[in-house]
N, C-alpha and C positions, 0 to 999 in steps of 0.2 A: 519595386511594385506599390499599389494602391491598398494599403490596409483598411480602408474604409469600404472595401467592397465584401460582401456577403453573400458571394454566389447561390450555395445552396438555400440558405434563407430566402433570399427573394426569388428566388424560382418555385418556391413553394407559395409564398406568398401571392403571386401573380396568376397561380396553377387556382389558389380557392378564390381570387376576384373573379374570376370567368364563371362561376358559380356551375362547376361543370356536374354532368348526371354519373352516377359512377355503378357501371357494366364490371367491374374488378373488385376486387379484394382490397381493403381489409372489411369484413362485414358490418363494421358500426357508418361503412356509407357516407363518409364524411361526416360524421358526428348525427345521422340521422335516427338511427335504429341506438338508442344506448339509454338504461336506466333513468326515466324520467328525475329523480330525486337525484341523481347525480353529474346532471346535463350542466349545469352551471358553471362548477369545477372543472370541468374534462372537455366542454364542447369546444371552445377556441384554439384546444389543443390538438382535437384531433380534425380538421380542417387539413392540420399540416401532417398527417398520418397516414403515409399515401404508400406507393409500391412502387416498381421500376416502372413509370412511364413514360411516351417520350418525352424528351428533353428532362428526363429527372434522374438520367444518368446511372449506374449500377457500381456498387460499393467495391463489387470483386472482378470487373473489369472498367475502372472506372475513363473515359475520354470527353466529361463534358460540365456539368457544375462539381460533381465531387473532385475530379481531378484537377480541376482548376482552385478548389477550396483545399485539398491537402497541398497544391503547389505555395500557395500565400501562407499555408501553417510552415513549408518547410523553409521558406526565405524568412518567416519572423525568427524559428526558434534555431536558426542558419543550421542545417539538417539538409544534409542529399537528398534525403526521399523522406517523406513524411504517409503515415498510415492512419486513416481514420481509424476506429476500435470501439466497439459498439457491445463487447462484451468486458469491460473495464480494462483495469492493468492485468489482471489474472491472464485474458487471453494473448496478450501481449507477452507478457514472461514467457506462457506457453510456447509461442511461437519463434522467440526469440531462442530458446534452449533447444527444441526439438531442430531448428535449423543449424544449430552449431556443433552438438552432440549425437553421438549415435553410441549402438549397446555395447559397453565394454569399455569406451573410451574414458578417460578421466578428465573430470572437471572441479575445479577449485572452486569453491562457493562459500560466501561469510556465510555460518551457522546461525547467527542472530537474523535471518531472512524471511520474509512471508510466505506464508504453506503455498503458493501458487507458485514461488521458487521451486520446492521441495519437490509438488507433483509435476512439476516440468521435467524437472532431473530424474524422478523415478519415471515418469512416460518414457523417457529418450532411452532408457537400459542404462545410462549413461556411470560410471562409478565416482561418487562425489567426493572429493577433498576436504574435509569441511576447518574452515578456519575460523576457529573461535575468537570471540570478542573481548575485549578489555573492562575489566569491572573498574566503575569509574567511583570511589567513594562518597566524594561530595553530591554527585548527583544520585548515588543510592541504587543503581543498575549497571546493567551491562552495556555497551556504547558501540564500539565497531572494533576489527581487527588493526592489529598494529602492521605499520610497515614492513617491521622486520619479519612478523610472523606471515605475511605472505610472499616476502623475498624466500624465505626457507621452505614453505610449498613449493614454489615455483623451483628450486632450483633441485628439491628433492622430484620433484613431477613437470621437468621442464615438457612434456609431449601433451600437456593439460592444454584439450581442447578451447578452453574458455575459461575465464575468472567471473563470476558472480554478483555483484557487490549492490549495498543499499545504500542511497545517498538522499537524501540526507535520513535522518530515522526518524519516527512516527513525530520525536516531541520537538524537531526543528535542528539539531544537532548535526555539525558537519564534519567533517574531517579532511586530512590531506587528500585527497582523490587522485590529484594530478601525480604526486611521489606512485601512487597503487598503479594506476594507469602506465605511466611510463617503465614502471618494471616489468609489467605486463607485456608492452610493447617489444622491450629489447629483445622478448623471444617470439616474438611475434604472435602472441596470443591475444585474442582481440576479448575487449573489456565489454560486457552487458550489464548495462545500471538499470536499476527498479529505482528509478525516482519519482516512485508515486506521490510524494509529498512534496516533489518541488518546482511543481510546472509555473509555479509564480515568480521564479529566481530569472526567469526568461528577461523579466521587465529591467532587469539592471540593478546598482547599487541604490539604496543600502542592502538589498538582497544580496546571499552568496552567489558566487557563482556555477553556474548551470552544468552539470554534467558534460553535455556537448561542450561547452566553452571551455572544460578541462580535458578533455579529448576521447571521450568513450565513443564506443564505435555504434553500440546500439543501445537505445535510449527508451523507456517506457515512464509514459506520464499518466498520472489520473486528473485529467482536466477537471473531472466534476469536486475533485476533492480540495482545492486552492483558487480554483478559476470559476468563472458562472457558468456550468454548464450542466447538464442531466446526470443524474446517476448512472454510472456505467459507462459512459463518457471517456475517453482516454484517447492516448497520441503513443505511436511506434514511432521514433526517430531512428534512421541512420546517417553516418556519417565517416563510411569506411570501405576499402575494397579485401577487409578479411571476412566478412560475414555476407553470403550472396542472397539481394535483394530477392532474387526470383524463389528462394528456397522460405524467405520469411514470406513472401505474396500467398507461396502453396499454401504453408501452414494454417496460416491466417483465414484464406477462404474455406480451409478443411473444418477448422475447429470457431467460426462464426457461424451467426445464422444466414441462412439464406434468403433471409425476409429481414435487414437491419431495420431499424427504424430509425423513418428520417427525422422525426425532432430531436433523436438524439446528434444524429448526423450536425444538423444545422445548427444545434447546440453548439458544438466542438468549432464551427464555424464562426460563431458569433465570439463562444469565448476566446478565441485567436484575437478578432477584431477589437475587444474587450483589453485584452493584456497590450496590444500593442498601440491602444491607443491611451493606455497611461501615461501621466505627463508628469513631470519633475515635482509638479505643484501637487497633484494628488499622492504620490509619493509622502511628501512632506506632512500632510495633512492625516494621512494612514497614518504614520509612524507618530507622530507625538500624538493622536488617540490612542494609541498599543500602549504607547509611555502612561496614560493616565489611565486607562486601563490598571496596570499592573500598579502605579503607586496605591490606587484606590486599593485592590486586592490585598498590599501588603498590611493592611490595616487590620491584622489579626493576629491572636498569640496562638492559633493552632493549625497554623500553615505560612512556610514557605514560599514564597515566587522567584521560580528561577525560569529563565528564558535562556535559550539556546541562540544559534548565530540566525535562525527565521525570528523576524521580530513580531511574528502573528502567531506565534505559539506560546504560551504562558502553561507554565506547569505547577501544581499546588504541592509540593511536598509536605505531605502531613504531618504532624509532630504526633509524640505516642500515646501523647493523654485525647484521642480518638481515632476514629477509623474513616478511612479514606469511603467506603461505603456510605456510614452513616452522614460523612458530608455530603456527599453526593445526592442522596434522598432527601437533603435539606436545600439542598440549590432547586433539584428537580420539584421541590413543592411549592419552591418562588418561581416555577416557568423557567428554569435556565439547566439547560441540559448540554455537561461535557460531554466532551467527545470521546476521552476514555477515561475508566479508572481503574488502578491496579491495588495494589494491597495495601499502596501508600503514598499513591501519585492522583490526582487528577489532573488532564490536561484540557486547557479549554483554547480555543482555534477562531481568531480573529478573522475578519475578512477583507479584502480589495476593497474596503470604503472606510472612511473615518468612523468610527463607532459611535453613536449617536445617545443610546439611551443611559446614559451615565448615570443620571439619577435613580433610575431605577434601581441600577444594580446597586447603588451605593446601599440602597435601602436596603435591599436584600440581603448585603452583605451582614449590615447590622445586625437583624434580624437573625440570620445565622447563627453570628457570633453570640448572640445572648441565648440562643438553644444549646450551644456547645456546654454552656458552664456547667453543667453536670454529666459530663463524658467522663467515664471511665478511662483508665489506662489500656491500651492494646497490643496483643502480641509482636512482635515484629517476624520478619521471616528472611533467615539467612538464604541468601543468594550468590553471595559470592563464591562460594565451591562448585556452582553447577556445571563451568568449565575448566576443571583443572588443568586439562592438555591444551595445549595452543593448537595443535593438529589433528584431527580425528580422522577415522573411516568408520562406514557402519560395522556392522559383525557380521552381517549378510550383505550379499552383493541383489540386488533386485531380481536376477536371474533366478538364485539362488532360493530367495523367498516364495516363489511359484512353486519351489517342491514341496514344500510343508502345509501342514494345515494348522489352523491355529484354533483356541479356545479364550473363552473369557473367565478371568480370575480377579480376586481383589487386588487394589494396590499393594497389602501388604505381601501377597503371594507372589507377586508378580518379581518381587526382589532377584537380580542377578539374570532372569531370564529376559529374549529378544522381543522386545514389541511389534507386533502384527499391527498395530495401527497405530498412528499419531496421536499424541494429546497437547491441545492448541488452548492456550488461555485467549478468549476473541471477546474485543479488541485486546493487542493487537495484530494477532493472527499468527505468531510467531513460536513453532511448535518448541513444546518444553520439552517432551520425550519425540524423537525419530522415529517414525518406521524403519526396523532392521537395526535398532540401538539396544543396545544390551542396559537395563534400567540399574541403574543406582539409586540406593539408600536417599541418598540427597535429591532425587527428584521427586520421589514419593514422599518426603516429607514436606517439600515444597508444595507437591499437589493440594495436599490433605490440608493444609494451612490456606492453600489461594481458597480453596472450595469455603473453608470455615469462614472465611473473609468474605463471602460473596463473588469470588471474580467466577464468572461465566468460564465452565471448561467446554468445547466444542468439542464432543462427543455423541452418538446417538443416546447411547446408553453410558449412564454416569456411572454405573454400579461398579467400573473396573475398567479394566484393559484387557484386550486382547495380546495374548502372547502365542507364540509360534511353539509347536508341539514337536516333540520326536528328536530334538537337538540334543539338550542337556538337563539337567536337574536344576538349573539356577544356584547362584551362590551369593556368597556375600561381595557385595561391590558396592565402596560407600560413593 
């Protein structure tokens, strides 16, 4: 197929060139009705912000330019079918779970998955069997479950309807996904992969292999995270007979807007074009510049730079005599914004283009190092005991949770009770406490220390946590 073609983008440009009169939605009328002070920035894009006009196809029943763009994407990503998503990878994760799991059925879930995976399992009413990740002493964080843990879970629950995994993790680290897929497929269990951070693996070595390449059944990718697409623009790929394409399509049309954004769909079209036209020479230059950035960042006494298998992800591991939050604020004062700040790490994400402003970064790093000379020692947060068991289940099923009321209590008073809401440090959006999970002392301690160090906890009411009432009185749980 000709990957120089961009059918959605070209159709929108051709429509705009006609200088059409708009007697249809949206209300900005091709950008003519818009606040004057904002027109300079928005106006070029508003010409492409259209609706399902003649020749512009329909995302939920594609048979024209959108169908052609999805076919081009499927060909490039080596999928049987590709769906364009305008609700982020979240909507893809929800759809693939709802299409494979029903109420009361078991599903094996990587515990340190994104909250959208947990929400999908809850919406399906399935019974999650959590496989917990291993703790990496060198990286000072949890990474991924072992193959042995997955094997044990499948042998214990061979009737599981799906295995839900994340690959790569936020930090660009991969693992032996192929072995896990083969283990699941031996029991004819489909493997659904949240590959939100790995869309660029499709351009080949030296990047790691993609989840589709390794045999996954359904894969969701955030095009906007590592490819040049607009925020919330994602792909869902299928390469399987184990999951119904019709069921996936049904849930996508139910969960996504009936007025999908044409600029977002065009950006998905263009992102595929961009990835498909990256040359070997381009990759060499990108990798060389990322290595130069890594070397420059290593010139500090206040952090160590570590890189996973993805060369575009650089993690600064902060030493004890500085705090990650303090360092992040210094970077921001220089106009440099990290992707993620945890209690002891900063994640920096490079793009699919050689990084050029090296001198600016070098000067900024020098000034930051100078300002950190008066830093004081900071407490560490012990996370190694968050997942003491290899395999876990919730204390209540999702159907049982509906039978109980809840109340808000302080974290200290929540010890031993069952959580009625998830507690999610964001980013990365991985629940520290799950809804339906019995709350432990280690979890409470970690939350208090994270909050003290300025890590954002994604709760509307930050004063505590909701617990289910009328079940038990709480107990000492480590």
